[in-house]
N, C-alpha and C positions, 0 to 999 in steps of 0.2 A: 148740753153739747160741749164736748171737750175741744176747745179751740184755743191755741196759744198765739197771741198776736206776734207777728214777725217784726223785724227791725224796720222793714219798709212798710209804710202804712198801706193797708190793702186797698184803700180808696184809689191810690194811684194806679194800681193794676186795673181797676175798673175804668179809670180814665183812659189808660192805654187801649183797652179792648174797645171802648166806645169810639176812640179816635179812629181806629182801623175800620170799624163798621161804618162810621160816618164818612170816612174817605171813600170806601167802595160804593156805598149806596148813593151818596151825593154825586159821585163822579159817573157812575154807570146808569143810575135810574132817573136822575134829575138833570144835572148840567149837560150831560152828553146827549140827552134825547133831542136836543136841538139839531144834532147831526142826522137823526133819523127823519126829521121833518120833511125835507125836500125829496129824499128818495121814496118815501112812502106816498107823498102827494103825486109825484111823477109817475109811479107805477100804476096807481089806481085812477089818476085823473081827478082826485078829490080836491075840493077847494081848500084854501088855508083855514077857513072857519071850520070845515068838517074835520080836518086833521087836528085842529086846536081843541075841538070838543073832547077828544080823547084825553088830553091833558087836564081839561076842565073837569071831566067826570072823575078822573083820578083824585083831583083836589077835593071835589065834593064828597067823594067816598071817604077819603082821609079825614075829612071834617066830621062826617057822621060816625066814624069809628072811634075818633080820638077821645071823646068823653068816656065811652065804655072802656077803652084801653087804659085810660087814666085811673078809673076805679079799680080795674083788675090788677094793675101794677102795684097800687097801694096794698092790695090784699095778698097777691100771689108772689110779688117780686118780679124782676125783669127776665130771669133766665128762661122760664117756659115760654114766655111771650116771644122772646127773640128767636128761640129754636123753631117754634111752629110758624112764626111769622115769616122766617126765611124760606121755609118750605112752600108756603102759600105764594109769596112774592115770586119765587123761581118758577112755580107753575104758571103764574100769570105771564111771565116773560116768555116762557116756552109757547104758550098759547098765542101770544102776540107774533111769534115767529112763523106761525101757520096761518095767519089771517088771510081771508079771501073775500071779506065783506065788511061793510061798515059795522053791522051788528056784532060781528065777531071781534072786530077791532075794539069797540067800546067795551065788550065783555071782558077782554083781556086786561084792559086798563082797571076795570072794577075789581077783578081778581087780584091784580098786582097791588091795588090800594089796600085790600084786606090784609095782605101780608106785610106791606111796608108800614102800615099803621102800628104794627106790633114790634117793629125792630128799628124804628127811627126816632124822631125827635122826642115824643112824649116819654117813651120808655127809657131812652138813654139819659135824658135830662132829669128824670125822676130818680134814676140810680145815682147820678151825681149829687143831686140835692139831698139825698138821704145820707150821704157820706161826707158832705162838706157844708160848712156854714160861713165861717170867717173867710175862707179861701174859695168860696163857690164861684166868684167871678173868674179867678185864674183857672179853676178846673173846667168851667164851662167854656172859657176862652180857648183852652187847649183842645177840647173836644170839637168846638166850632172850627178850629184850624183844620181838623181832619176833613170837615166838609169842604173847606177851601182847597186843601191839597187834592181833593177829588178832581179838580180841574185838570190835573195832569193826565187824567184818563181820556180827556176829550180828543187830543190828537191821535192817541192809540186807537180809540173807537172809530174815529174818522178813517184811519188807515185800514182797520179791519173791514169797515163797510165798503171802502173802495176796492179792497182786494178780494173779499169773499162774499160781498153782498150783505144787505141789512138783516136778512133772515138768519144767515149763519152766524153773524155777529151776536144776535140775540141769544141763540143757543149757547154760544160760548159764555156769555155773561151769566146766564142762568146756572150753568155748571160751576162757574167760579164762585157764584154766590153761595151755593150749597157747601162747597169745599171750604170756604172761608168762614162763613157766619155760624154754621152749626158748631164747630169746635169753640169758637170765641164766646158762644152763649154760656159756656160752662164757667167762664171767668166771673160772671156776675153774681153778686150776693145782694140780699135785700136790705136789711137794716144793720148798721154797724154794731148796735147794742147786742145783737144775736151772736157776735163773734169777739166780744171782749173789747170793743172799741166805742168811742164816742166820735161825732164829726170832727174832722181836722186832726185826728190822732190823739185826742185827749183820752188818757187811760180810763177805762170803765171804772176801776176801783178808786180813782182819784177825782171823781166828779164832785164839783162844788158849785151848786147852783143857788142862786137867790130864790127862795121859795115863792115869793110873790111874783117875781119875774116869770118863773116857770109856769105858775098858775095862769097868769095873763096870757102868756104865749100859747098855752094849751087851748084856751078859749078861742083865741084868734086863729088857731091852726086847724080847726075842725069845722069849717063852714059847710052847711048843706047846699044842695043844688039851688033850692029856692032862694036861699040866703044870697048866694052868689049872683043869681040872675036879677036881683033887686038891689044890688049894691053899687054905689057910684064908683068906688075904687076899682072894682072889677071892670066896669064898662069903659072907664077912662083908658085902662091898659088894653082892653080888648080893641077899642077903636084905634089906638096908636099902633098896636101890633098888626092889625088887619090892614090898615092904610099902608103901612110899610111893606107888608108881605105881598100885597096885590101887585105892586110894581115888580117885586123880585121874581115872582113866578112867571110873570109875563116877559121880563127881559131874558130870563134863563131860557124860556121856550122859544122866543122869537129873535134872539140876537143874531144867529146866523142867517135866517131868512131876511131880516132887516138889512144886514150888511150886504147881502147879495143884491137886494133891491136898490142899493145906492152904488152898485157897480164894483163891489169888492170881490176878489176871487174867493172861491170856497176855502182854499188853503190859508189865505190871510184872515178870513173870517173865523176860521178855527183857531188861529193864534189869538185873536181878540177874545174869543169865547173862553179860551184857556187862561189868558192873563187875568181876566176878571175875578174868578174865584181864587187864583193864587194871590192877587193883591189883597183879597179880602182877609187873608191870613194876618196881615199887619193889623187890620182893624180888630179881628177877633182877639188876638193876644193883647194888644195895647189897651183896648177899651175894656176887656175883661179885667185886667189889672187895675185900671183906673176906677172901675166900678167897686172894687174892694176898698179903695182909699178915699174917693170923693162921693158926693151925692149922686146916687145912681140915676135919678130922674134927669138931672142936668147932663150927665154923660150920655144917656140915651138920646136926649134931645139933640145933642151935637151930631150923633151918628145920622139922625134923620135929616138934619140940615145938609150934611154932606151928600146924602143920597139924593136929595132934591136938586142940589146944584149939579150933581153928576147926570141926572136925567135931562136937565136942560141942555147940557153939553151934548148928550146923545141925540137929542132932537135936532140940534143945530148942525150936526155933522152931515145931514142930508142936504142942507142948503148953503151953508157957509164954507166948510172945509172938513175933509176927513181928519184933519189935525185936531179937531174938537174931541176926537175919540181919546186923545191922550189925557186931558183933564177928566173926561168921563171915567176912564179906568181908575184914575187916582182917587177922585172924590167918591164915585159910586162903589168901587171895589172896597175901599177902606170903610165907607159908611155902612154898606150892607153886612160886612163881616162883623163890625162892631155892634150893629143893631141885633144881629142874630145872637151874639154872645150875651147881650144885656137882657134878652127876654126871660130866660130862666132865673137869673139872679134877681131881677126886679120882682118877678112873681114870688120868689122865695122870701124876699125882704118884706113884701107887703102881707103875704098870707101865711108865712111859715112853712115848715117842711113836713109836718105830720100828715097833712092831706095834699101834699104837693102834686101827686099824680092826678088827683081828681080836679084840682084847680087848674093846673097846666093843661091837662087833657081837654077840659071844657074850653079853655082859652084857645088852644090849637084848633079845636073843632070849629069854633066860630071863625077863626082866622082862615081856615082852609075852605070852609063852605062859601064864605063871601068872596074871598080872593080868587077862588077857582074860576070866577067868570072873567078874570083878568086876561088869560091867554086867549079865550074865545073872543073877547072885546077887541083885543089887539088884532087878531086875524080878521074879524069883521071889518075893522077900520081899514086895513090894507085892501081887502077884497072890494070895498065900496068907494074908498077915496084914493086908492092907488098909492098911499103913503102911510108910514107909521108915525110921522112927526106929530100929528094932533094927539095921539094917545100918550106919547112920551111927555108932552106938556101937562096933560091931565094927571099923569101919575106923579109928576114933579109937584103938582099942587097937593096931592094926597100926602106926600112926604112932609109938607109943612103943616098939614092938618094933624099928622102923627106927632109932630114936634109940640104943637099947642096942647094936644090931648094928654101927653105924658107929663108935661110940665105942670098941668093943673090937676094931676091925680091926687085926690085927697087921701089921708091915712085911712086904713081899713078900720071901720067902726062897726062891729057886729051889733045887730039889733037885739040879739038875745045873748046874754053872757054864758048861757049853757046850751050852745048849739050842738046838735047831733047830726050824725050822717043821715 
């Protein structure tokens, strides 16, 4: 292949494309879906638990697809997965705009999940991990900032829903997804070695590796599925990531209904919902950089501690004062942004980059499957107790479980020095 490296390291072009995709997908498909919650429930008369189940099914499906997507992105690269994933996800959004029953509603979320699994976290972060090593924290932090900036779409989508209705808004989002993501998919390349690069822009012809280090790394970078599922290091990270992620998906799905339940107007609730991901940008960039310079496990533990404190403040807002939302935004926003940025860099540090897609995909699959019950549990709590406060305290406890789990993560020690796929 005749490829001449340009002056600008191509990995940064991939970071830019991933940033834009993360911005749109996070803003339109995840963070803003809290704005659809009440209009859908009001139109059909469904309970909060029934509406929440759609979010939970999407999370479960994302979890089921993630390990397969991880294997495929290691083999095929990200371009084809993003291209066809965008088509499938847009089809799911269009189907959601036409729903007239619970069965159709849930089917739309499942189709959406099939597409989103191919153009979101696992694929984007695998692309970054292939092109960066020493600067992976910074690169992942920038991409995660894109997810945070997606919060800017929340007031836009709230306005579209209020002006044109939730169904027309979904049609608009599906069309924008196709126009934006299909061209961006062509920016992605698989492995830098195929284009005359090494990670972090080390010239291919100037590679100087320590042979013993390279051999050890290659052994540690190719774990099989059975090896992963019986490995302590894998499960420590999986528990930490899942405990952290369960609160995140629940807060994102229920933040506006929760604020409405404590007598905040829909307009002000949308401002809070927008501020949370925007503040997360601080955490994504700051902790991404810190992870490249300090011990990543301790940096990740700090993000979980901040998330737990933030969730306690969120719970207290319903009984003490709405002013508790200020420290909630500060601690939880920065904490969840930093926690998201640390997931891929921690995984890469422990397991290497050669099979990053497989490892991270399995990790994301477990995270998504288990944490998908979070929104459903939050909806059930409100339906039966009339308050979200108990569930926010429970999720605060999970954040501190994540802290302990990540701090006690052992080094990855393969059982067999000659592991195969």
